[in-house]
Structures are given as structure tokens and as C-alpha cells.
C-alpha positions, 0 to 999 in steps of 0.5 A: 500500500505504500507504493500507491500514494507515491505514484499518485503524488507524482501524477498529481505533481505532473498534472499541476505543472501542465496546468501551470503551463496552460495558464501561462500560455492562456495569459500570453494569448490574452495579452497579445489580443488585448490593445496596449497604450499608444506608442510614445512620439519620436522626438526629432532633434532641432537643427544645430544653431549656426556657428560663426564659421557657417553663416545663413545664405541671404535672400536674393533681393538682399544680395543685390547692391543698393545702387544697382537696385536703384539704377534698375528701378530708375531704368525701367521707369525711364524706359516707360517714359521714353516710350511714352514720349516716342509714341507722343512724338509719332502722333504729333508728327502724324498731325504736325500741321494741326498741332502747329496751327493750334499752337500758333493760334494760342500765341496769337490769342495770347497777343490779342486777348487783352484787347478783347478784355479791354473792349468788354470793359468798355461795354462791347459784347463778347462777339463783336469784341472778338470779331473786331479784334481778330479782324484787326489783328489779321489785317495788320499781319496781312498788311505786313506780309504784303508790304514785305513782298511788295518791297522785295519785288520792287527792289529785286532788280536793283538788288540783283545788279548791286549783288553782281557788282559786289561779286565783281568787286569781291573777285577783284579783291581776291585777285589783288589779295595776299591769298594769291588767288588766280583768275583760273581758280575763280573760274574753276569754282564758278564752273563747279557751281554750275555743274553742281546745279546742272547735276541736281536739276531733277532734285530742284524740279522735284523741289519746285513741284513739292513747293505746290504742296507746301503752299497748299499746306500753308494755306490750310494751316493759316485757315486752321490758325484763324478759326482756332484763334476766333474760337479761343478768343470767343469761347476760351473759358468753356474750352478750358472747363471742358479740358479740365473735365478730361483730367482725373478728379484727384489731379483736377485741383492742381491742373486748375491752378496750373492753367492760369499761371501757364497762361500768364507765362505765355501771355508775358512771353508773347508780349515781351517778345513782340515789344523786344522784336519791334525795338530791335527791328526799329533801331537796326532798320534805322541804322542800315537805312542811314548806312544806305543799305538797300531794302532797309524796310524789308530787312527790318521786317525780317529782323522783327519776324526772326526775333521770335526765334530766340538767340538763333533768329537774332544771329540769322537776321543780323547776318542777313543784313551784314551780307546784304550790306557787304555785297551792295555797299562794300566792306566798310558798310558791312562792318558798320552794319555789324556794329549796329546789329551787335550794339542793338542785340547787346542792349536787348539781351542785357536791358530790354529782355530782363526789364520787359519779360522780368521774372515771368519767363524763367528759362536758362540760355542753355535750355533756350538753345537746346529747345530751339535746336530740338524744335527746328529738327522736329518741326522746322521753323515752326518748331523753333518758334514754339519751342521756347514758349513751350519750355517756359510754360512747362517750367511754370506748370511743373514748378506749380505742380511740385509745390502743390504736391508738397502742400504749398501753393506758390503765390505770385511775386511782385515781378509776376504781378507787374508783368500781367494786366490788372484783369489777369490778377483780379481773382481766380474767377476772372483769370479762369474766364480769360484763360483759353485752353492751355 
């Protein structure tokens, strides 16, 4: 009996071990199917801070030097401005006749408008005052042109003979001069001139045919100028108000203030130029008349007309008078004519222009020369005539708009007030009434 309990004890111990292993296995299976806690996030270490040896790369804009950026900004704006000016010049070239006619009408209106104002103050209605002033002004201009043409036609034969005598005297002087010019050389020069004229006969003929077109264009321009002047004299205020409506509302107050000031500048320029030109023509004409230079009166009229081209016109008209005196009266008369011309022009430049024009027209002589040259290259004689008043008006407008943009409206100085008439400085309403389209 003692062996049975031992066997049973060993069997019970074995079953107990198997039960424990089954419990452990069951616990492992349950643990696998039971969801556990979420995994902890993986932390990314921050980038290392830049050391003094390794600096951060700058932005591309910051890498460009400041001077280069300023030049680039100014460059593309200048390109846009140049393109705008080029397109504007192309448009003006396409309608050059209309533009020149309108600008001439503005100049004539600036000259005649004070007369209309005086007639209106005397009680004359606007229509009759405008018609009377325009007719009187254009009749005087026509009489001046007719008188010049008549004088030239009357003296052309005697002038031709005097020029031929002058050429003969010049030839004799060259033969007896220390330059050792021979008669054969003079004849060779004359032959070359005849051959050059003969070779360019076709061009001269075509130029003559083109002259008919020039005459037609001139007549068209004169008619446009007459009609534009009439409407500017009669209806200048409404034209100016309509022009202001085309300006954006934000810029309208500045333009409304710049317009009357530009008109005063233009009026002062035209009046001063007419007075100075009249004085030049009178004194130079008297000088060459007492020197017995032929066609003294037509030359004086030419000097008056050429005086509307500053600097260049005075030189050209004075040179013409000296050449006529040289070929008709000799070297001594030509020298005396040159002295008269230079004396009058010096008085004009240092006394008359500063006194008459005053500070109303502030244009540097270099700007005058450049503007006259540019105007002549673009539109010929007409461009040279209107270049300087255009620059003077632009200078006034730009100066006013600059002051207006900074919040300071410039007031007229005493010199400006002295250069204008009382009705022009009476007030803004009256100045607007007398200001045509600028």
C-alpha cells in the first residue's frame, strides 16, 4: 500500500505543472489580443544653431547692391517714359500741321486777348469784341506780309545788279589779295557751281513741284490758325472747363491752378517778345537805312519776324543784313552794319529782355538753345518758334505742380504781378474766364 500514494503524488505533481503551463500560455494569448497604450512620439532633434564659421545664405533681393537696385528701378521707369514720349512724338508728327496751327493760334490769342478784355470793359459784347479784334489783328499781319513782298519785288532788280557788282568787286579783291588767288581758280569754282546745279536739276524740279504742296499746306494751316484763334478768343473759358473735365478728379485741383499761371507765362512771353522784336527791328532798320543799305524796310521786317526765334533768329537776321550790306555797299558798310546789329542785340539781351519779360519767363540760355535746336529738327521753323514758349510754360506748370504736391501753393511775386494786366490778377474767377485752353 505504500507504493500507491507515491505514484499518485507524482501524477498529481505532473498534472499541476501542465496546468501551470496552460495558464501561462492562456495569459500570453490574452495579452497579445488585448490593445496596449499608444506608442510614445519620436522626438526629432532641432537643427544645430549656426556657428560663426557657417553663416545663413541671404535672400536674393538682399544680395543685390543698393545702387544697382536703384539704377534698375530708375531704368525701367525711364524706359516707360521714353516710350511714352516716342509714341507722343509719332502722333504729333502724324498731325504736325494741326498741332502747329493750334499752337500758333494760342500765341496769337495770347497777343490779342487783352484787347478783347479791354473792349468788354468798355461795354462791347463778347462777339463783336472778338470779331473786331481778330479782324484787326489779321489785317495788320496781312498788311505786313504784303508790304514785305511788295518791297522785295520792287527792289529785286536793283538788288540783283548791286549783288553782281559786289561779286565783281569781291573777285577783284581776291585777285589783288595776299591769298594769291588766280583768275583760273575763280573760274574753276564758278564752273563747279554750275555743274553742281546742272547735276541736281531733277532734285530742284522735284523741289519746285513739292513747293505746290507746301503752299497748299500753308494755306490750310493759316485757315486752321484763324478759326482756332476766333474760337479761343470767343469761347476760351468753356474750352478750358471742358479740358479740365478730361483730367482725373484727384489731379483736377492742381491742373486748375496750373492753367492760369501757364497762361500768364505765355501771355508775358508773347508780349515781351513782340515789344523786344519791334525795338530791335526799329533801331537796326534805322541804322542800315542811314548806312544806305538797300531794302532797309524789308530787312527790318525780317529782323522783327526772326526775333521770335530766340538767340538763333537774332544771329540769322543780323547776318542777313551784314551780307546784304557787304555785297551792295562794300566792306566798310558791312562792318558798320555789324556794329549796329551787335550794339542793338547787346542792349536787348542785357536791358530790354530782363526789364520787359522780368521774372515771368524763367528759362536758362542753355535750355533756350537746346529747345530751339530740338524744335527746328522736329518741326522746322515752326518748331523753333514754339519751342521756347513751350519750355517756359512747362517750367511754370511743373514748378506749380511740385509745390502743390508738397502742400504749398506758390503765390505770385511782385515781378509776376507787374508783368500781367490788372484783369489777369483780379481773382481766380476772372483769370479762369480769360484763360483759353492751355
